[in-house]
Backbone bond lengths (Angstrom), bond angles and torsions (degrees), N, CA, C in turn:
res aa  C-N    CA-C-N  psi(-1)  N-CA   C-N-CA  omega(-1)  CA-C   N-CA-C  phi
1 M - - - 1.468 - - 1.514 110.15 -
2 E 1.314 118.03 145.67 1.448 122.85 -179.60 1.533 110.69 -113.00
3 Y 1.338 114.80 152.42 1.458 120.57 -176.37 1.526 110.68 -134.57
4 T 1.322 115.86 142.71 1.463 120.64 168.06 1.529 107.45 -81.16
5 V 1.323 116.40 174.69 1.464 120.13 177.25 1.520 110.13 -57.02
6 Q 1.312 117.10 -46.77 1.457 121.12 -176.98 1.530 111.83 -62.39
7 K 1.329 116.57 -43.82 1.462 120.12 -178.71 1.536 111.47 -69.22
8 L 1.327 116.32 -38.55 1.467 118.99 178.22 1.523 110.59 -68.09
9 A 1.317 116.02 -34.39 1.463 120.20 176.34 1.528 110.56 -62.97
10 Q 1.311 116.47 -43.99 1.466 121.19 178.55 1.526 111.12 -63.84
11 L 1.329 115.83 -40.30 1.461 121.14 -178.33 1.527 111.98 -67.49
12 S 1.338 116.19 -43.24 1.467 120.82 -170.45 1.522 114.46 -95.35
13 G 1.336 116.64 -20.59 1.459 119.02 -174.83 1.528 112.74 84.87
14 V 1.337 116.33 1.12 1.462 121.88 175.87 1.525 107.89 -89.53
15 S 1.307 118.06 135.51 1.458 120.36 -175.96 1.526 111.64 -67.45
16 S 1.318 115.29 154.32 1.465 121.01 177.67 1.528 110.10 -59.95
17 R 1.317 115.83 -38.11 1.468 120.58 179.57 1.528 110.55 -62.03
18 T 1.337 116.37 -41.42 1.466 120.32 179.60 1.523 110.80 -65.36
19 L 1.331 117.21 -42.04 1.462 120.88 179.13 1.536 110.54 -61.94
20 R 1.319 116.53 -40.20 1.465 119.48 178.16 1.524 110.33 -66.00
21 Y 1.340 116.15 -37.83 1.462 120.18 177.92 1.531 110.91 -65.39
22 Y 1.337 116.63 -41.52 1.463 120.70 177.31 1.530 110.78 -59.41
23 D 1.332 116.04 -36.07 1.461 120.21 177.29 1.530 109.89 -67.31
24 E 1.336 116.91 -44.83 1.466 121.83 -177.12 1.531 112.18 -60.30
25 I 1.332 116.70 -37.94 1.468 119.23 -176.91 1.530 112.11 -91.54
26 G 1.334 117.08 1.19 1.456 120.58 177.36 1.509 114.52 80.39
27 L 1.329 116.97 13.23 1.465 120.52 179.52 1.526 110.52 -76.38
28 L 1.318 117.16 -46.56 1.468 121.52 -179.88 1.528 108.67 -139.37
29 K 1.309 116.03 97.94 1.456 121.00 178.78 1.531 109.53 -87.58
30 P 1.326 117.79 146.41 1.476 119.66 175.89 1.523 110.47 -68.63
31 A 1.323 115.94 159.73 1.464 120.24 178.38 1.523 110.55 -65.46
32 R 1.330 115.80 -34.86 1.462 120.86 -179.68 1.523 109.83 -165.94
33 I 1.311 115.08 168.46 1.464 122.23 172.47 1.524 106.80 -111.72
34 N 1.332 118.28 124.56 1.472 119.43 -176.48 1.528 110.90 -79.52
35 T 1.306 116.35 177.95 1.471 121.73 -174.66 1.527 112.40 -63.62
36 S 1.312 116.34 -21.85 1.470 120.27 178.63 1.524 112.02 -88.93
37 G 1.342 116.40 -0.83 1.464 120.48 177.93 1.510 113.95 88.52
38 Y 1.344 118.20 10.19 1.453 121.61 179.97 1.534 110.99 -86.91
39 R 1.310 115.59 140.84 1.466 120.94 173.35 1.528 108.69 -71.13
40 I 1.331 116.43 132.91 1.462 121.68 -179.74 1.539 108.47 -120.73
41 Y 1.335 115.35 128.39 1.468 121.95 -179.03 1.524 110.08 -113.12
42 G 1.327 115.66 138.33 1.455 121.10 178.63 1.517 112.10 -110.58
43 R 1.341 115.62 -166.15 1.470 121.80 -176.87 1.538 111.80 -58.75
44 K 1.329 116.96 -43.10 1.462 120.50 -178.81 1.525 111.00 -60.16
45 E 1.319 116.96 -43.31 1.462 121.20 -178.13 1.531 111.06 -69.77
46 V 1.322 116.66 -36.04 1.473 120.70 176.45 1.534 109.60 -61.88
47 D 1.332 116.27 -44.72 1.465 120.20 179.61 1.529 111.11 -64.54
48 L 1.339 116.98 -39.82 1.461 120.26 178.46 1.529 110.78 -64.90
49 L 1.325 116.43 -39.59 1.462 120.12 178.57 1.520 110.66 -62.29
50 Q 1.317 116.42 -40.11 1.464 119.76 177.57 1.529 110.23 -60.01
51 N 1.344 117.12 -44.38 1.457 120.60 178.21 1.518 111.18 -63.21
52 I 1.328 116.81 -39.98 1.466 120.30 178.26 1.524 110.37 -59.64
53 L 1.331 116.78 -44.03 1.464 120.73 -178.92 1.524 111.48 -66.10
54 F 1.335 117.01 -36.59 1.459 119.82 176.02 1.527 110.18 -63.77
55 Y 1.333 116.45 -45.11 1.467 119.97 178.84 1.525 110.92 -62.73
56 R 1.313 117.05 -37.00 1.472 120.05 178.26 1.519 111.11 -63.92
57 E 1.343 116.50 -35.89 1.458 120.50 176.85 1.528 111.12 -62.62
58 L 1.334 116.09 -25.73 1.463 121.32 178.80 1.521 111.32 -92.27
59 D 1.348 116.61 9.27 1.469 123.43 173.35 1.522 114.31 67.78
60 L 1.330 117.28 26.90 1.457 119.86 175.39 1.526 109.47 -80.78
61 K 1.322 115.54 145.51 1.456 120.83 178.29 1.531 110.03 -73.96
62 L 1.340 115.10 157.03 1.463 119.78 -175.03 1.522 112.31 -63.36
63 D 1.346 117.91 -37.06 1.466 118.26 -179.25 1.521 111.38 -67.91
64 V 1.341 116.58 -31.95 1.462 120.54 176.56 1.525 109.97 -69.05
65 I 1.340 116.40 -44.33 1.470 121.18 178.67 1.529 110.18 -60.54
66 K 1.305 116.02 -41.77 1.464 120.46 179.53 1.524 111.25 -59.21
67 D 1.327 116.05 -45.36 1.469 120.01 179.07 1.520 111.29 -63.27
68 L 1.337 116.95 -37.15 1.457 120.89 -177.60 1.527 112.11 -69.99
69 I 1.342 116.55 -51.05 1.469 118.53 -172.37 1.526 112.90 -77.14
70 H 1.338 117.05 -17.85 1.467 119.42 179.54 1.522 112.22 -105.35
71 H 1.334 115.66 10.10 1.461 119.34 176.08 1.529 108.81 -71.28
72 P 1.342 117.52 142.02 1.482 119.90 -178.87 1.523 113.67 -56.49
73 D 1.327 117.23 -28.26 1.462 120.43 -177.77 1.534 112.71 -95.22
74 F 1.324 117.37 10.44 1.467 119.88 -178.14 1.526 110.51 -61.56
75 D 1.330 115.87 125.48 1.459 122.75 -179.84 1.530 107.96 -115.85
76 P 1.332 119.33 106.26 1.468 120.88 -175.81 1.522 113.97 -60.72
77 V 1.336 117.84 -34.10 1.472 120.33 179.33 1.521 110.15 -67.97
78 N 1.324 116.69 -46.38 1.461 120.36 177.85 1.521 110.60 -64.18
79 A 1.342 116.40 -36.67 1.464 120.18 178.61 1.522 110.83 -61.38
80 L 1.333 116.72 -42.78 1.465 120.54 179.13 1.526 111.13 -64.30
81 K 1.327 117.04 -38.19 1.467 120.57 176.78 1.523 110.52 -62.93
82 Q 1.332 115.72 -41.68 1.462 119.93 179.12 1.525 111.04 -67.70
83 H 1.348 117.07 -38.56 1.462 120.40 176.26 1.534 109.81 -58.36
84 Y 1.324 115.19 -46.06 1.467 120.67 -177.82 1.526 110.33 -60.55
85 L 1.344 115.65 -44.80 1.457 120.31 -179.67 1.524 110.72 -63.80
86 Q 1.329 116.63 -45.62 1.460 120.61 -177.66 1.530 111.46 -65.58
87 L 1.327 116.77 -37.95 1.468 119.54 178.73 1.527 111.13 -69.80
88 M 1.331 117.62 -32.74 1.461 120.65 174.25 1.527 110.12 -63.96
89 I 1.325 115.77 -41.71 1.465 120.54 177.83 1.523 110.06 -62.40
90 K 1.330 115.13 -43.55 1.467 119.95 179.20 1.527 110.78 -62.58
91 R 1.341 115.74 -42.02 1.468 120.43 178.33 1.525 111.04 -62.75
92 D 1.330 116.43 -45.78 1.471 120.33 -179.37 1.519 110.91 -63.80
93 R 1.346 115.52 -37.39 1.463 118.93 179.09 1.523 110.26 -63.22
94 L 1.328 116.44 -45.37 1.467 120.37 179.74 1.526 111.19 -64.83
95 N 1.346 116.76 -39.34 1.468 120.03 178.16 1.518 111.32 -61.44
96 Q 1.339 116.05 -41.56 1.463 120.11 -179.56 1.523 110.74 -66.27
97 I 1.319 116.64 -42.08 1.462 120.50 178.63 1.521 110.46 -66.01
98 M 1.344 117.53 -38.22 1.464 120.85 178.87 1.524 111.15 -64.68
99 K 1.339 117.63 -37.80 1.459 120.69 177.45 1.526 110.84 -62.43
100 T 1.323 115.62 -42.75 1.463 119.62 178.31 1.520 110.13 -65.12
101 L 1.340 116.78 -39.60 1.460 121.20 178.82 1.530 110.79 -63.82
102 E 1.335 117.24 -41.30 1.462 121.07 178.61 1.525 111.21 -61.00
103 K 1.335 116.03 -43.86 1.465 120.22 178.23 1.524 110.79 -62.82
104 T 1.336 115.73 -39.36 1.463 120.06 -179.89 1.518 110.83 -65.09
105 L 1.344 116.77 -43.27 1.466 120.84 179.06 1.529 110.97 -61.98
106 K 1.344 116.19 -43.97 1.463 119.91 178.89 1.525 110.83 -62.34
107 S 1.326 115.58 -36.15 1.458 120.20 178.56 1.523 110.84 -63.71
108 Y 1.333 116.53 -43.81 1.465 120.80 179.64 1.526 111.90 -69.36
109 E 1.347 116.38 -27.99 1.471 120.68 -176.74 1.519 112.91 -90.38
110 G 1.332 115.82 10.36 1.453 118.83 173.91 1.500 115.55 104.14
111 G 1.313 117.70 8.45 1.454 120.74 176.88 1.519 110.59 -81.81
112 N 1.320 115.38 -159.68 1.465 119.46 178.60 1.522 109.66 -66.17
113 E 1.316 115.92 131.22 1.458 121.00 -178.99 1.529 110.09 -70.13
114 M 1.318 116.18 135.63 1.462 120.81 178.96 1.525 109.99 -83.19
115 T 1.308 114.99 141.01 1.458 119.48 172.94 1.522 108.13 -78.18
116 D 1.329 116.41 161.17 1.459 119.98 177.94 1.520 110.68 -59.88
117 K 1.318 116.40 -34.66 1.460 120.76 179.76 1.521 110.29 -64.71
118 E 1.350 117.22 -41.10 1.463 121.06 -179.49 1.521 111.35 -66.31
119 K 1.342 116.72 -33.15 1.459 120.56 -178.08 1.523 111.85 -61.55
120 F 1.315 116.26 -30.17 1.460 119.74 -177.19 1.524 112.91 -109.38
121 A 1.324 116.51 -2.30 1.465 119.98 -178.87 1.517 111.67 -61.59
122 G 1.335 116.33 -40.77 1.459 119.98 -178.57 1.514 112.19 -62.21
123 F 1.330 116.37 -40.10 1.465 119.77 -179.86 1.521 111.09 -67.74
124 K 1.332 116.58 -37.90 1.463 119.83 -179.95 1.529 110.62 -71.49
125 E 1.327 116.63 -41.20 1.465 119.99 177.56 1.523 110.67 -62.94
126 Q 1.333 115.67 -40.41 1.457 120.55 178.30 1.516 111.17 -62.02
127 L 1.339 116.25 -41.57 1.464 120.64 179.78 1.526 111.15 -63.31
128 I 1.330 116.58 -43.02 1.463 121.43 179.43 1.525 110.65 -65.27
129 T 1.338 116.34 -45.76 1.467 120.87 -179.88 1.528 111.03 -61.49
130 E 1.318 115.65 -43.97 1.465 120.37 -179.53 1.527 110.60 -62.22
131 N 1.325 116.67 -45.23 1.467 120.47 179.75 1.526 111.61 -63.46
132 E 1.325 115.68 -40.10 1.466 120.11 -179.56 1.532 110.49 -64.91
133 Q 1.329 116.50 -45.48 1.459 120.00 -177.19 1.524 111.82 -69.60
134 K 1.315 116.51 -35.42 1.462 120.37 -178.47 1.523 111.98 -78.20
135 Y 1.346 115.27 -50.80 1.460 119.34 -167.01 1.527 114.17 -125.97
136 G 1.338 116.90 3.71 1.463 120.21 -172.17 1.515 114.74 -53.81
137 K 1.328 116.54 -46.73 1.466 120.74 -176.32 1.524 110.77 -59.46
138 E 1.328 116.57 -50.21 1.461 120.56 -177.46 1.526 111.97 -66.28
139 I 1.333 115.98 -42.44 1.461 119.89 -178.01 1.524 111.17 -65.90
140 R 1.335 116.58 -40.86 1.465 119.96 -179.61 1.528 111.11 -67.96
141 E 1.340 115.88 -36.79 1.469 118.78 177.36 1.526 111.11 -66.10
142 K 1.318 116.82 -35.11 1.457 121.10 -176.04 1.530 112.22 -80.95
143 Y 1.353 117.05 -40.61 1.454 120.19 -172.64 1.528 114.48 -113.25
144 G 1.332 117.88 -13.22 1.455 121.03 179.11 1.516 113.06 92.84
145 D 1.347 115.87 151.27 1.466 121.50 -177.38 1.526 112.19 -60.97
146 E 1.327 116.83 -41.49 1.465 120.17 -175.71 1.522 111.32 -61.79
147 E 1.321 116.36 -44.03 1.467 120.66 -179.37 1.525 110.92 -64.54
148 V 1.337 116.61 -40.71 1.468 121.07 -179.90 1.528 110.49 -66.28
149 E 1.329 117.27 -43.47 1.464 120.61 -179.96 1.525 110.97 -64.38
150 M 1.332 116.88 -38.32 1.469 120.53 176.82 1.523 110.83 -64.52
151 S 1.321 115.95 -39.00 1.459 120.73 177.79 1.522 110.99 -64.94
152 N 1.340 116.77 -43.65 1.468 120.75 178.26 1.521 111.53 -62.67
153 A 1.322 116.03 -40.02 1.465 120.71 178.90 1.525 110.89 -63.53
154 K 1.327 115.57 -38.03 1.468 119.71 178.89 1.519 110.66 -65.27
155 L 1.333 116.20 -39.93 1.457 120.34 177.74 1.532 111.41 -64.42
156 K 1.335 116.29 -43.99 1.463 120.13 -179.00 1.521 111.97 -62.50
157 G 1.328 116.24 -34.47 1.460 120.11 -178.84 1.511 114.25 -87.13
158 M 1.304 116.87 4.18 1.461 121.15 -176.89 1.524 111.62 -67.04
159 S 1.312 115.66 139.73 1.465 120.59 179.02 1.524 109.93 -74.27
160 E 1.322 115.49 162.96 1.463 120.55 177.73 1.528 110.43 -58.27
161 E 1.316 116.43 -42.45 1.463 121.17 -178.33 1.536 110.97 -63.32
162 D 1.342 116.05 -44.54 1.463 119.71 -179.98 1.525 111.31 -66.70
163 F 1.334 116.07 -37.09 1.463 119.74 179.11 1.529 110.25 -62.35
164 K 1.320 116.10 -43.88 1.459 120.42 178.90 1.522 110.68 -64.49
165 T 1.333 115.93 -40.40 1.467 120.35 179.52 1.526 110.65 -63.82
166 M 1.334 116.27 -41.57 1.459 120.76 179.40 1.533 110.79 -61.88
167 K 1.340 117.04 -45.64 1.454 120.53 179.74 1.531 111.27 -65.96
168 S 1.330 116.08 -35.81 1.457 120.41 177.36 1.529 110.59 -65.72
169 L 1.338 116.08 -39.35 1.462 120.89 177.99 1.528 110.84 -63.38
170 E 1.321 116.31 -38.42 1.462 120.55 179.13 1.523 110.37 -60.43
171 N 1.335 116.53 -43.41 1.463 120.56 177.20 1.523 111.34 -64.98
172 E 1.337 115.56 -38.86 1.466 120.14 179.39 1.531 110.86 -64.83
173 I 1.327 116.30 -37.98 1.464 120.88 179.01 1.521 110.70 -61.60
174 F 1.333 117.27 -44.02 1.459 119.99 179.85 1.531 111.01 -66.85
175 A 1.338 116.74 -36.49 1.466 119.73 177.72 1.528 110.56 -64.91
176 L 1.322 116.84 -42.50 1.462 121.24 177.92 1.527 111.07 -67.19
177 L 1.331 116.09 -34.99 1.462 120.63 178.82 1.532 110.30 -63.21
178 E 1.334 116.41 -42.09 1.462 120.32 177.64 1.520 110.94 -64.65
179 E 1.344 116.08 -41.94 1.464 119.98 179.71 1.526 110.81 -66.08
180 A 1.327 116.16 -42.64 1.466 120.29 179.24 1.523 110.95 -64.66
181 S 1.323 116.89 -33.59 1.459 121.19 179.25 1.528 110.93 -64.60
182 S 1.325 116.32 -37.04 1.468 119.93 180.00 1.523 111.13 -69.69
183 I 1.332 116.72 -27.28 1.463 121.43 177.96 1.521 110.66 -83.24
184 D 1.335 115.43 -33.90 1.478 123.10 177.17 1.526 112.07 58.21
185 N 1.325 115.15 47.03 1.468 120.82 176.96 1.520 108.08 -145.16
186 P 1.357 118.36 105.17 1.469 120.88 -176.62 1.528 114.13 -69.29
187 K 1.346 116.51 0.26 1.466 120.40 176.77 1.527 111.74 -108.77
188 S 1.324 116.76 2.23 1.464 120.74 -178.24 1.520 111.42 -67.09
189 D 1.319 116.14 164.35 1.471 121.03 178.06 1.528 110.74 -60.46
190 V 1.336 115.93 -37.37 1.469 119.90 179.57 1.526 109.83 -65.94
191 A 1.330 116.79 -41.62 1.468 120.94 178.82 1.525 110.98 -63.94
192 M 1.336 116.70 -38.07 1.466 119.80 178.44 1.534 111.13 -67.80
193 E 1.331 115.74 -36.76 1.468 119.19 176.43 1.525 110.41 -67.42
194 L 1.330 116.52 -37.28 1.466 122.28 176.15 1.528 110.23 -58.99
195 A 1.328 117.17 -47.75 1.464 121.43 -179.17 1.523 111.21 -64.44
196 K 1.316 116.08 -40.51 1.468 120.89 179.06 1.529 110.71 -62.23
197 K 1.336 116.21 -45.08 1.464 120.32 179.36 1.532 111.19 -65.60
198 H 1.331 116.26 -34.67 1.462 119.77 178.00 1.522 110.29 -63.76
199 K 1.321 116.27 -40.60 1.463 120.27 177.16 1.532 110.50 -63.05
200 E 1.325 116.98 -44.17 1.473 121.17 178.64 1.519 110.55 -59.95
201 W 1.331 115.88 -41.47 1.471 121.06 -179.68 1.520 110.53 -64.23
202 L 1.320 117.66 -41.63 1.462 121.62 179.53 1.523 111.65 -60.32
203 M 1.317 116.51 -36.46 1.469 119.89 -173.92 1.527 113.24 -70.45
204 F 1.322 117.18 -8.68 1.460 118.66 173.81 1.534 111.46 -74.79
205 S 1.342 116.33 -19.49 1.467 119.50 178.82 1.524 112.36 -120.35
206 W 1.310 118.48 -27.56 1.462 120.70 179.71 1.519 110.22 -76.92
207 T 1.315 114.97 137.27 1.469 119.36 176.46 1.524 111.25 -86.51
208 N 1.325 116.62 -26.64 1.464 122.30 177.34 1.519 108.21 -137.94
209 Y 1.315 115.78 147.28 1.459 120.19 -179.73 1.521 110.17 -118.52
210 S 1.320 116.19 137.85 1.458 121.15 170.38 1.515 108.29 -140.74
211 Q 1.303 116.98 146.83 1.460 121.04 179.51 1.527 110.75 -62.56
212 E 1.315 116.25 -37.73 1.462 120.01 179.85 1.523 111.25 -62.73
213 A 1.338 116.41 -43.29 1.464 119.90 179.29 1.521 110.90 -64.78
214 H 1.331 116.32 -39.02 1.461 120.93 178.89 1.529 109.82 -63.44
215 A 1.336 116.29 -45.03 1.463 121.15 178.88 1.527 111.21 -62.30
216 N 1.326 116.69 -42.76 1.466 121.12 179.64 1.531 111.31 -63.70
217 L 1.331 115.86 -38.29 1.462 120.11 -178.25 1.525 111.21 -65.02
218 V 1.335 116.83 -48.80 1.465 118.47 -177.66 1.535 111.28 -69.04
219 E 1.320 117.04 -26.15 1.456 119.59 174.53 1.530 109.84 -67.62
220 M 1.337 116.41 -37.16 1.457 120.68 177.69 1.532 110.12 -66.65
221 Y 1.344 117.39 -31.72 1.459 120.03 176.40 1.533 110.66 -55.51
222 V 1.318 116.31 -36.94 1.463 121.51 -177.79 1.528 111.56 -82.00
223 Q 1.324 116.57 -37.82 1.467 121.46 -174.90 1.527 113.11 -77.77
224 D 1.337 117.30 -31.53 1.467 121.46 -176.78 1.522 108.93 -98.59
225 E 1.331 116.64 119.61 1.468 121.07 -174.36 1.521 113.45 -62.31
226 R 1.321 117.90 -24.96 1.470 119.85 178.95 1.519 111.03 -69.77
227 F 1.351 116.15 -43.63 1.453 119.82 175.43 1.529 109.76 -64.82
228 T 1.338 115.29 -43.29 1.465 119.78 -179.08 1.526 110.71 -58.37
229 A 1.338 116.60 -45.48 1.468 120.97 -179.35 1.524 111.40 -62.03
230 Y 1.342 117.01 -34.68 1.467 120.84 -179.67 1.525 110.85 -61.46
231 Y 1.326 116.90 -43.53 1.462 120.42 -179.73 1.519 111.68 -82.25
232 E 1.329 116.76 -31.57 1.455 120.56 179.57 1.527 111.84 -67.29
233 Q 1.328 117.74 -24.13 1.455 119.62 -179.21 1.523 111.23 -65.39
234 K 1.320 116.93 -21.26 1.458 121.16 178.69 1.526 112.23 -103.32
235 V 1.340 115.70 -43.45 1.463 120.90 -175.17 1.523 109.56 -137.73
236 K 1.309 117.49 123.80 1.461 120.80 177.42 1.525 109.13 -63.96
237 G 1.328 116.01 126.50 1.458 120.28 -175.92 1.517 113.10 77.58
238 G 1.348 116.46 14.85 1.460 121.24 -174.49 1.514 114.43 -62.76
239 A 1.324 117.21 -40.51 1.467 120.42 -178.33 1.526 110.75 -64.50
240 T 1.325 116.22 -43.30 1.468 120.28 179.53 1.524 110.86 -66.36
241 L 1.319 116.44 -42.52 1.461 120.23 179.20 1.521 111.29 -62.48
242 L 1.339 116.74 -42.94 1.464 120.12 178.83 1.518 110.48 -63.32
243 R 1.336 116.51 -43.78 1.465 119.61 178.26 1.521 111.25 -58.66
244 D 1.325 116.59 -48.98 1.460 120.39 -177.10 1.525 111.28 -64.08
245 A 1.344 116.27 -37.69 1.464 119.89 178.80 1.526 110.53 -64.68
246 V 1.332 116.20 -44.95 1.462 120.38 -179.60 1.526 111.26 -64.70
247 L 1.334 117.58 -43.83 1.465 120.14 -179.75 1.523 111.44 -62.94
248 N 1.323 117.28 -38.91 1.456 120.02 177.19 1.525 111.76 -69.95
249 Y 1.331 115.65 -36.78 1.466 120.65 176.15 1.532 110.29 -62.14
250 L 1.327 116.29 -45.43 1.455 120.69 179.49 1.525 111.22 -67.99
251 Q 1.320 116.19 -34.52 1.456 120.41 179.05 1.530 111.01 -61.01
252 N 1.323 116.16 -33.45 1.468 120.56 178.62 1.518 112.06 -66.59
253 H 1.362 115.87 -18.88 1.457 119.76 -177.67 1.534 112.58 -110.54
254 N 1.338 114.94 -12.90 1.470 118.38 -178.91 1.522 109.00 -153.62
255 R 1.314 117.28 107.90 1.455 121.54 -175.84 1.532 113.66 -66.80
256 A 1.326 117.07 -11.86 1.470 119.50 -178.91 1.515 112.02 -77.96
257 L 1.346 116.35 -16.96 1.464 119.27 -178.15 1.515 110.15 -85.78
258 P 1.352 116.95 148.34 1.453 120.13 -178.99 1.514 111.76 -73.16
259 A 1.323 117.26 142.61 1.450 121.76 175.01 1.522 108.63 -109.19
260 T 1.304 116.21 161.70 1.456 121.00 177.78 1.508 108.61 -119.74
261 S 1.301 114.76 161.47 1.474 119.06 179.52 1.521 110.02 -78.48
């Protein structure tokens, strides 16, 4: 079945203006333009629009979505499986936060008082669950079950102050990543500060640190599309820039590690 802009807008709930904008930026082009000058969309475009909406639910930027769905290796079936997994993670995260919120409300309304540890337990459990569902298989294969369990235990035992510091560092890393991107030099002072902060952030969950493990991790950021998408949602080319910054940072401390230009 074929649709005009107006009919596809009615079907999808996306405004006609948005569909025209998607066409202008090359995100979703119509299958053809008919003799009357109307944009015509077919089954392929409907399916692509569905994928775009799923990616939007995951808060990805339009330029990132464009790169994903128009990549030569884009697999719509695998994409739908990943959407389903990511939305389950999002649902579980919200459920965990809601449970903590319910306990907090009961505490304020005269129920059992929550300890400071309980107030942040839900957020830490959510973080662990999300990491396990997203990256657990790959991380366990690379570092082993024992190392992962020790890391999870460290996160669970984290103090409120450390948890806040870790989240603050994460925001700082993204800010530095944006600044480093504008400079476009993985050896710049900003890039070195980015790598240093990334190491500090890792140590909130890592029980042991090694330069080799750090190098392997940032390489996985580039090789695994899920990690890449996480950094790309903030900065285009962010995963590659972070990897190059870290490798150059490590190179300054160990000549045996590879550096990048």
